[in-house]
C-alpha positions as CSV (number, residue, x, y, z in Angstrom):
1,M,50.5,79.4,75.5
2,S,50.9,78.2,79.1
3,A,53.4,75.6,80.1
4,S,50.6,73.1,81.0
5,N,49.0,73.5,77.6
6,R,52.3,73.0,75.8
7,F,52.8,69.8,77.8
8,Y,49.4,68.4,76.9
9,R,49.8,69.2,73.3
10,S,53.2,67.5,73.3
11,L,51.8,64.5,75.0
12,Q,48.9,64.2,72.5
13,H,51.5,64.4,69.7
14,V,53.6,61.6,71.2
15,L,50.5,59.4,71.7
16,L,49.5,59.9,68.1
17,I,52.9,58.8,66.9
18,V,52.8,55.7,69.1
19,V,49.3,54.7,67.8
20,L,50.4,55.1,64.2
21,A,53.6,53.1,64.9
22,I,51.6,50.3,66.5
23,G,49.2,50.1,63.6
24,T,52.1,50.0,61.1
25,S,54.1,47.4,63.0
26,T,51.2,45.0,63.4
27,G,50.0,45.4,59.8
28,V,46.5,46.2,61.0
29,I,45.1,49.5,59.9
30,A,41.3,49.7,60.6
31,D,39.1,51.0,57.8
32,E,35.6,51.6,58.9
33,Q,34.1,52.5,55.5
34,R,35.5,49.4,53.8
35,G,34.4,47.2,56.7
36,L,30.9,48.6,56.3
37,E,30.9,48.1,52.5
38,I,32.0,44.4,52.8
39,S,29.4,43.8,55.5
40,K,26.7,45.3,53.2
41,L,27.7,43.0,50.5
42,R,27.5,40.1,52.9
43,K,24.0,41.1,53.8
44,A,22.9,41.7,50.2
45,A,24.1,38.2,49.2
46,D,21.6,36.7,51.7
47,T,18.6,38.9,51.0
48,G,15.4,37.7,49.2
49,W,15.4,34.1,50.3
50,G,11.8,34.2,51.7
51,D,11.2,31.3,54.1
52,T,12.9,28.0,55.0
53,E,12.4,24.9,57.1
54,A,15.3,22.7,58.3
55,E,15.8,19.4,60.0
56,M,18.9,19.5,62.1
57,R,21.0,17.8,64.7
58,M,22.5,19.7,67.7
59,I,25.5,17.8,69.1
60,L,26.8,18.9,72.5
61,R,30.3,17.9,73.5
62,N,32.0,18.3,76.9
63,A,35.7,18.9,77.3
64,Q,36.3,15.1,77.4
65,G,34.6,14.7,74.0
66,Q,31.4,13.0,75.4
67,E,28.4,13.7,73.2
68,S,24.7,14.2,73.5
69,V,22.5,14.6,70.4
70,R,19.3,16.6,70.0
71,E,17.1,16.6,67.0
72,I,15.5,19.9,66.1
73,R,13.5,21.7,63.4
74,V,14.0,25.3,62.5
75,R,11.5,27.4,60.6
76,S,12.7,30.8,59.4
77,L,10.9,33.8,57.8
78,E,12.7,36.7,56.2
79,V,11.4,40.1,57.2
80,I,12.4,42.9,54.8
81,D,13.7,46.1,56.5
82,D,13.9,44.4,59.9
83,G,15.3,41.3,61.5
84,D,14.1,37.8,60.6
85,K,11.9,35.5,62.6
86,A,12.9,32.0,63.6
87,L,11.1,29.1,65.4
88,T,13.2,26.3,66.8
89,I,11.4,23.1,67.9
90,F,13.1,20.3,69.9
91,D,11.9,16.8,69.0
92,R,14.4,14.4,70.7
93,P,15.5,13.2,73.2
94,R,12.5,13.0,75.5
95,D,13.8,15.4,78.2
96,V,13.7,18.3,75.7
97,S,10.9,17.1,73.4
98,G,8.3,19.8,72.9
99,T,10.6,22.7,73.8
100,A,10.0,25.6,71.5
101,F,12.1,28.8,71.0
102,L,10.8,31.8,69.1
103,S,13.1,34.7,68.1
104,F,12.2,38.0,66.4
105,S,15.5,39.6,65.4
106,K,15.4,43.4,65.3
107,A,17.5,45.9,63.4
108,L,17.1,49.0,65.6
109,E,15.4,47.6,68.8
110,P,16.2,44.8,71.3
111,D,15.5,41.4,69.9
112,L,12.3,39.6,71.1
113,Q,12.7,36.0,72.3
114,W,10.4,33.5,74.0
115,I,10.9,29.9,75.1
116,Y,8.3,27.2,76.0
117,L,9.5,24.6,78.5
118,P,7.1,21.7,78.7
119,A,8.3,20.8,82.3
120,L,7.1,24.2,83.5
121,R,4.1,24.3,81.1
122,R,4.6,28.0,80.5
123,V,6.1,30.4,78.0
124,K,9.0,32.4,79.3
125,R,10.1,35.8,77.8
126,I,13.9,36.1,77.5
127,N,15.0,39.3,79.0
128,S,17.2,41.3,76.6
129,K,19.7,41.8,79.5
130,N,20.2,38.1,79.7
131,K,21.0,37.6,76.0
132,S,24.5,36.4,76.7
133,G,23.2,33.3,78.5
134,P,23.6,29.8,77.0
135,F,20.9,28.6,74.7
136,M,19.5,25.3,75.9
137,G,22.9,24.3,77.5
138,S,24.8,24.7,74.3
139,E,27.8,26.9,73.5
140,F,25.5,29.2,71.5
141,A,24.2,32.2,73.4
142,F,20.7,33.6,72.9
143,E,22.1,36.5,71.0
144,D,23.8,34.1,68.6
145,M,20.3,32.8,67.6
146,T,19.4,36.0,65.7
147,S,19.9,37.1,62.2
148,F,22.7,39.4,61.1
149,E,21.6,43.0,60.9
150,L,23.9,45.8,59.9
151,E,22.4,48.3,62.3
152,K,23.6,46.2,65.3
153,Y,27.3,46.8,64.8
154,S,30.1,49.2,63.9
155,F,32.6,47.7,61.5
156,N,36.3,47.8,60.7
157,Y,38.1,46.1,57.8
158,T,41.3,44.7,59.2
159,G,42.9,42.8,56.4
160,E,42.7,39.6,54.4
161,D,43.4,35.9,55.2
162,T,42.9,32.4,53.8
163,I,40.6,29.8,55.4
164,D,40.9,26.3,54.0
165,G,42.2,27.6,50.7
166,R,39.5,30.3,50.3
167,S,40.4,34.0,50.3
168,A,38.6,35.9,53.0
169,F,38.2,39.5,54.2
170,K,38.7,40.1,57.9
171,V,36.1,42.4,59.4
172,E,35.9,43.4,63.1
173,Q,32.3,44.1,64.1
174,V,31.5,45.7,67.5
175,P,28.1,45.2,69.0
176,L,26.3,48.5,69.7
177,D,24.0,46.9,72.3
178,R,25.4,47.4,75.8
179,N,23.8,44.1,76.9
180,S,25.8,42.1,74.5
181,G,28.1,39.5,76.0
182,Y,30.8,40.4,73.4
183,T,33.1,43.4,73.2
184,R,33.8,42.5,69.5
185,Q,33.8,39.8,66.9
186,I,36.3,39.1,64.1
187,V,34.5,37.8,61.0
188,W,36.2,36.0,58.1
189,I,34.0,36.6,54.9
190,D,34.5,34.7,51.7
191,Q,35.7,37.0,49.0
192,E,33.8,35.3,46.2
193,H,30.4,34.6,47.6
194,Y,30.4,36.8,50.8
195,Y,29.3,34.1,53.2
196,V,30.9,33.7,56.6
197,L,33.7,31.2,57.1
198,K,34.6,31.8,60.7
199,I,33.8,34.2,63.6
200,E,35.8,34.8,66.8
201,F,33.9,36.1,69.8
202,Y,35.6,38.1,72.5
203,D,34.1,38.4,76.0
204,R,33.6,41.5,78.1
205,K,37.2,41.3,79.2
206,N,38.2,41.3,75.5
207,A,39.5,37.7,75.8
208,L,38.8,35.2,73.1
209,L,35.7,33.3,74.3
210,K,34.4,31.2,71.4
211,T,35.2,30.4,67.8
212,L,32.5,29.5,65.2
213,T,33.5,27.7,62.0
214,L,31.1,27.2,59.2
215,D,31.6,24.5,56.5
216,D,29.9,22.3,53.9
217,Y,28.3,25.2,52.1
218,R,25.6,24.3,49.5
219,L,23.9,26.5,47.0
220,Y,20.1,26.9,46.9
221,K,17.9,28.6,44.3
222,D,21.1,29.5,42.3
223,K,21.8,32.3,44.8
224,F,21.7,31.5,48.5
225,W,24.5,29.6,50.2
226,R,23.9,27.7,53.4
227,A,26.5,26.1,55.7
228,H,25.4,22.5,56.6
229,V,27.9,22.2,59.4
230,S,28.4,24.9,62.1
231,E,30.6,24.3,65.1
232,M,30.9,26.7,68.1
233,V,33.9,25.9,70.3
234,N,34.3,27.5,73.7
235,E,38.0,28.3,73.9
236,Q,37.9,28.8,77.6
237,T,36.2,25.6,78.7
238,G,36.9,23.2,75.8
239,K,33.2,22.5,75.3
240,S,31.6,22.7,71.8
241,T,28.3,22.5,70.0
242,E,27.9,21.4,66.4
243,L,24.8,22.1,64.3
244,I,24.3,19.8,61.3
245,I,21.6,20.4,58.7
246,D,20.2,17.1,57.4
247,K,17.4,18.6,55.3
248,L,16.7,22.1,54.2
249,E,13.8,23.4,52.1
250,F,13.0,26.9,50.8
251,D,9.6,28.4,49.9
252,V,7.6,26.1,52.3
253,G,4.8,28.7,52.6
254,L,5.5,30.1,56.1
255,E,3.6,33.2,57.2
256,E,3.7,35.7,60.0
257,A,0.9,33.8,61.8
258,D,3.3,30.8,62.1
259,F,5.5,32.8,64.4
260,D,3.2,33.6,67.3
261,S,4.4,33.5,70.9
262,N,0.9,32.8,72.1
263,K,0.9,29.5,70.2
264,L,4.2,28.1,71.4
265,R,2.5,25.6,73.8
266,N,0.9,23.9,70.8
267,V,3.7,24.0,68.2
268,R,4.2,20.7,66.4
């Protein structure tokens, strides 16, 4: 063996020892298989709900705490073996009234999204390369407005924690889409019901960008849990957006035809 080969083998050995030492000292040892298993249970716990319609408030707050409130309706349709469909309609205030946003989440392909802006009187297709942009001036990005699909991420189990007295698994999920605005997300998943308690979003520089907390969970149809309060806080600007569900109904009879990009101009 040449001297250069011996050197590189020794270097690799040293690096391996350093990596293992770091993992042990921080108490974080990633487990891809367990991370995937927990995420599958999370997905399974929210499968089979069918369709829903919600009346919601979107509260936008600036860094000084000043608020603006929007009233919206969200219609959702579960699509088995693919991503779900969602239609968001803005009712108030007048400057956003009539705006409609349609999202087709996809498991293996880029999500499809359209928005109708009454001021422009046209339907605009959201380019998948711009999915990290803000949704209607909120702290939610366009990619946050899609359903959770296992195929979109790789997973690592990184430990356990407690959130507001509830035991949670911590799972790191890494977006596989190169157009994502996130390098990774840390998800706290309730150990009893497998719903999400909190998510940290890290930007393309791997710095903490946003934190989403979900609260006031309520049980529907004896199986499906829904958070009635969701708050996204931008850790870098101090701005936040809160979504509050005032009314939620299941099995309202929605069909594929109710989610048509060609009909966004006439949505009521």
